[in-house]
C-alpha positions as CSV (number, residue, x, y, z in Angstrom):
1,V,-29.3,-29.3,7.0
2,S,-29.0,-25.5,6.6
3,I,-30.0,-24.0,3.3
4,P,-28.5,-20.6,2.5
5,P,-30.9,-17.9,1.4
6,P,-31.1,-17.3,-2.4
7,E,-29.4,-13.9,-2.1
8,A,-26.3,-15.6,-0.6
9,R,-25.8,-17.6,-3.8
10,L,-26.2,-14.4,-5.9
11,E,-23.7,-12.5,-3.7
12,S,-21.2,-15.4,-4.0
13,Q,-21.6,-15.5,-7.7
14,E,-21.1,-11.7,-7.9
15,L,-18.0,-11.9,-5.7
16,S,-16.6,-14.7,-7.9
17,Q,-17.2,-12.6,-11.0
18,R,-15.5,-9.6,-9.5
19,V,-12.5,-11.6,-8.5
20,Q,-12.3,-13.1,-12.0
21,G,-12.6,-9.6,-13.5
22,V,-9.7,-8.3,-11.5
23,L,-7.6,-11.4,-12.4
24,D,-8.5,-11.0,-16.1
25,D,-7.3,-7.4,-16.0
26,M,-3.9,-8.4,-14.6
27,P,-0.8,-9.0,-16.7
28,L,-0.3,-12.8,-17.4
29,P,2.8,-13.3,-15.3
30,L,1.1,-11.8,-12.2
31,R,-2.2,-13.6,-12.9
32,E,-0.6,-17.0,-13.3
33,I,1.5,-16.7,-10.1
34,L,-1.6,-15.8,-8.1
35,L,-3.6,-18.7,-9.5
36,L,-0.8,-21.1,-8.8
37,A,-0.1,-19.8,-5.3
38,Y,-3.6,-19.1,-4.0
39,F,-6.0,-21.2,-6.0
40,Q,-3.9,-24.3,-6.7
41,R,-2.0,-23.9,-3.4
42,L,1.4,-24.7,-4.9
43,S,4.5,-24.0,-2.9
44,Y,7.0,-21.5,-4.1
45,L,9.3,-24.3,-5.2
46,Q,6.5,-26.0,-7.1
47,I,5.6,-22.7,-8.8
48,A,9.3,-22.2,-9.7
49,D,9.4,-25.6,-11.3
50,E,6.1,-25.2,-13.0
51,L,7.0,-21.9,-14.6
52,E,10.7,-22.7,-15.0
53,I,11.7,-19.5,-13.2
54,P,14.0,-18.9,-10.2
55,L,12.6,-19.0,-6.7
56,G,13.4,-15.3,-6.2
57,T,11.4,-14.4,-9.2
58,V,8.4,-16.4,-7.8
59,K,8.6,-14.4,-4.6
60,S,9.0,-11.0,-6.3
61,R,6.2,-11.7,-8.8
62,L,3.9,-12.9,-6.0
63,H,4.5,-9.8,-4.0
64,S,3.8,-7.7,-7.1
65,A,0.7,-9.7,-7.9
66,V,-0.8,-9.4,-4.4
67,A,-0.2,-5.6,-4.4
68,T,-1.7,-5.3,-7.9
69,F,-4.7,-7.3,-7.0
70,A,-5.3,-5.3,-3.8
71,R,-5.0,-2.0,-5.7
72,K,-7.4,-3.1,-8.4
73,W,-9.8,-4.5,-5.8
74,K,-9.8,-1.3,-3.8
75,L,-10.7,0.6,-6.9
76,I,-13.7,-1.6,-7.5
77,A,-14.8,-1.2,-3.8
78,E,-14.5,2.6,-4.1
79,T,-16.5,2.6,-7.3
80,D,-19.3,0.5,-5.6
81,V,-19.6,3.0,-2.8
82,S,-19.9,6.0,-5.1
């Protein structure tokens, strides 16, 4: 059995906190679509049913959500380097 070094756990926790911080900073419609698609792994049709929105809206919101997350994540990464 391989036991990861202690710093690996801290790095994982830090990463999780950063992801959560970016998600918390996003508007609710974008946050919920990301959570359903990527964390709960629902299909587009399942998301449309769950949120009671058209399939096209699911696709456009998910596209927006991914772009928003990426932009915010990049800002965090740039801040860390500085």
